[in-house]
Backbone as ProteinMPNN parsed JSONL, in Angstrom:
{"seq_chain_A": "MAKKLGYTSVFLVGDPAYYHRFGFKSAAHFGIKHKPNIPDEYVMGCELVPGALYEIGGTIHF", "coords_chain_A": {"N_chain_A": [[-8.617, -119.732, -79.513], [-6.565, -120.438, -77.047], [-5.353, -118.144, -76.782], [-7.693, -116.524, -75.977], [-7.257, -117.869, -73.188], [-5.456, -117.063, -72.13], [-2.272, -117.784, -72.712], [0.203, -116.656, -74.936], [2.221, -117.323, -76.681], [2.426, -120.014, -78.662], [3.346, -123.291, -79.666], [4.46, -126.109, -81.798], [4.61, -129.037, -83.732], [4.734, -129.78, -87.162], [3.585, -129.251, -90.701], [5.67, -127.305, -92.301], [4.8, -125.861, -94.619], [2.111, -125.822, -94.757], [1.313, -124.692, -91.865], [2.65, -121.958, -92.004], [0.936, -120.219, -92.972], [-0.639, -119.406, -91.178], [0.562, -117.775, -89.538], [2.923, -118.918, -87.895], [6.299, -119.858, -87.544], [9.577, -121.177, -87.754], [10.872, -122.294, -84.778], [13.647, -121.983, -83.998], [13.618, -119.272, -85.282], [12.955, -117.994, -83.348], [14.659, -118.479, -81.168], [14.613, -120.561, -80.028], [15.681, -123.658, -78.952], [14.941, -127.612, -79.448], [14.541, -130.926, -78.076], [14.191, -133.521, -79.575], [15.054, -135.536, -82.458], [14.054, -133.831, -84.928], [13.845, -132.465, -87.474], [14.647, -128.51, -88.016], [12.599, -126.866, -89.481], [10.542, -127.791, -88.974], [9.595, -127.908, -86.482], [7.964, -125.631, -84.737], [6.827, -122.093, -83.859], [4.263, -119.828, -82.712], [3.371, -116.109, -82.157], [0.927, -115.086, -80.003], [0.357, -112.948, -78.374], [1.755, -109.967, -80.222], [5.319, -109.65, -79.815], [5.517, -111.311, -77.555], [7.852, -113.653, -77.522], [10.402, -112.399, -77.609], [13.35, -111.88, -76.771], [13.379, -114.309, -75.243], [14.332, -117.978, -74.738], [15.282, -120.896, -74.663], [14.829, -124.494, -74.676], [12.167, -126.68, -76.208], [10.95, -129.869, -74.728], [9.531, -132.578, -76.257]], "CA_chain_A": [[-9.075, -119.984, -77.538], [-5.443, -120.4, -76.602], [-5.031, -116.569, -76.307], [-8.569, -116.039, -74.907], [-7.005, -118.65, -71.98], [-4.184, -116.343, -71.545], [-1.501, -118.172, -73.663], [1.223, -115.892, -75.528], [2.683, -118.061, -77.81], [1.921, -121.659, -79.046], [4.459, -124.244, -80.466], [3.838, -127.198, -82.592], [5.166, -129.835, -84.509], [3.676, -130.129, -88.5], [4.536, -129.16, -92.125], [5.578, -125.781, -92.438], [4.06, -125.105, -96.085], [0.753, -125.575, -93.931], [1.049, -123.503, -91.186], [3.085, -120.87, -92.324], [0.059, -119.138, -93.715], [-1.39, -119.024, -89.925], [1.714, -117.243, -88.471], [4.044, -119.744, -87.492], [8.173, -119.579, -87.831], [10.519, -122.099, -86.963], [10.815, -122.031, -83.453], [14.74, -121.552, -84.207], [13.67, -118.019, -85.185], [12.693, -117.123, -81.851], [15.951, -118.641, -80.547], [13.806, -121.945, -78.668], [15.925, -125.17, -79.427], [14.22, -128.824, -79.451], [15.628, -131.746, -78.199], [13.884, -134.564, -80.513], [15.485, -135.428, -83.621], [12.821, -133.497, -85.942], [14.391, -131.077, -88.278], [14.248, -127.245, -87.436], [11.707, -126.339, -90.112], [9.16, -128.668, -88.567], [9.169, -127.189, -85.117], [7.496, -123.972, -84.95], [5.957, -121.312, -82.603], [3.171, -118.58, -83.343], [3.284, -115.391, -81.314], [-0.227, -114.926, -79.876], [0.851, -111.724, -78.524], [3.264, -109.501, -80.324], [6.653, -109.785, -79.313], [5.37, -112.412, -76.708], [9.181, -114.458, -77.976], [11.05, -111.469, -78.158], [14.386, -112.436, -75.492], [13.199, -115.671, -75.14], [15.324, -118.745, -75.219], [15.071, -122.316, -73.793], [14.074, -125.618, -74.958], [11.209, -127.704, -75.857], [10.82, -131.116, -74.578], [8.282, -132.963, -76.503]], "C_chain_A": [[-7.768, -120.071, -77.235], [-5.002, -118.931, -75.838], [-6.382, -116.149, -75.221], [-8.261, -116.904, -73.148], [-5.773, -117.907, -71.299], [-2.321, -116.733, -71.814], [-1.162, -116.843, -74.195], [1.427, -115.988, -76.499], [2.398, -119.565, -77.656], [2.93, -122.132, -79.692], [3.533, -125.359, -81.167], [4.891, -128.06, -83.751], [4.575, -130.217, -86.347], [4.139, -129.503, -89.708], [4.033, -127.409, -92.12], [4.915, -125.267, -93.748], [2.443, -125.078, -95.557], [0.401, -124.188, -93.248], [1.729, -122.129, -91.263], [2.059, -119.589, -92.311], [-0.716, -118.635, -92.471], [-0.234, -118.05, -89.008], [2.788, -117.864, -88.135], [5.309, -119.827, -88.307], [8.482, -120.715, -87.282], [11.035, -121.22, -85.855], [12.323, -121.451, -83.56], [14.856, -119.896, -84.282], [13.419, -117.303, -84.343], [13.802, -117.461, -81.136], [15.463, -120.034, -79.346], [14.473, -123.095, -79.82], [14.912, -126.442, -79.248], [15.161, -129.916, -79.295], [15.366, -132.896, -79.169], [14.89, -134.727, -81.817], [14.84, -134.817, -85.053], [13.386, -132.22, -86.25], [13.598, -129.779, -88.034], [12.803, -126.778, -87.958], [10.247, -126.718, -89.47], [8.627, -128.384, -87.343], [9.037, -125.909, -85.008], [6.803, -123.256, -83.989], [5.34, -119.997, -83.59], [3.18, -117.599, -82.054], [1.698, -114.947, -81.017], [-0.637, -113.243, -79.771], [1.77, -111.191, -78.996], [4.139, -109.266, -79.799], [6.598, -110.993, -77.495], [6.796, -113.052, -76.47], [9.836, -113.31, -77.887], [12.172, -111.59, -76.182], [14.133, -113.051, -74.755], [13.809, -117.006, -75.716], [15.343, -119.989, -74.487], [15.152, -123.509, -74.885], [13.008, -126.334, -74.992], [11.714, -129.131, -75.834], [9.571, -131.526, -75.38], [8.142, -134.786, -75.637]], "O_chain_A": [[-7.758, -118.898, -76.862], [-4.507, -118.723, -74.731], [-6.275, -115.659, -74.096], [-8.903, -116.603, -72.142], [-5.274, -118.141, -70.199], [-1.377, -116.15, -71.281], [-1.953, -115.913, -74.047], [1.101, -115.189, -77.377], [2.179, -120.14, -76.589], [3.523, -121.321, -80.403], [2.308, -125.476, -81.125], [5.78, -127.548, -84.431], [3.867, -131.222, -86.412], [5.329, -129.19, -89.658], [3.024, -126.71, -92.03], [4.51, -124.104, -93.747], [1.664, -124.259, -96.044], [-0.245, -123.193, -93.577], [1.304, -121.218, -90.552], [2.218, -118.45, -91.87], [-1.386, -117.606, -92.564], [-0.419, -117.754, -87.828], [3.787, -117.147, -88.084], [5.338, -119.859, -89.537], [7.793, -121.258, -86.419], [11.439, -120.057, -85.843], [12.358, -120.281, -83.179], [15.715, -119.239, -83.696], [13.569, -116.082, -84.389], [14.044, -116.617, -80.273], [15.893, -120.3, -78.223], [14.098, -123.368, -80.961], [13.841, -126.055, -78.779], [16.203, -130.062, -79.935], [16.402, -133.334, -79.669], [15.545, -133.711, -82.049], [15.129, -135.316, -86.141], [13.425, -131.2, -85.563], [12.377, -129.725, -87.881], [11.938, -126.382, -87.177], [9.187, -126.093, -89.494], [7.437, -128.54, -87.068], [9.961, -125.114, -85.179], [6.11, -123.922, -83.22], [5.717, -119.457, -84.631], [3.021, -118.12, -80.95], [1.195, -114.372, -81.982], [-1.373, -112.531, -80.454], [2.862, -111.553, -78.559], [3.913, -108.389, -78.966], [7.483, -111.237, -76.676], [7.126, -113.081, -75.284], [9.653, -113.165, -79.095], [11.815, -111.442, -75.013], [14.406, -112.814, -73.578], [13.837, -117.205, -76.931], [15.48, -119.745, -73.289], [15.612, -123.232, -75.993], [12.649, -126.778, -73.901], [12.579, -129.592, -76.578], [8.557, -130.851, -75.203], [7.086, -135.416, -75.692]]}, "name": "protein", "num_of_chains": 1, "seq": "MAKKLGYTSVFLVGDPAYYHRFGFKSAAHFGIKHKPNIPDEYVMGCELVPGALYEIGGTIHF"}
């Protein structure tokens, strides 16, 4: 649904053992940081369009 609405990527906080099967990777893998005290492996992103996060950087604020 997010892709149909024009989004190119999504981020979430969740269990990597569950979300990796859907293509989610640590946000740090994409060069994205986050503010809260949540371990890196639990903050994940997924490209809905291949290459959408290429050369993107920044910080997620929850």
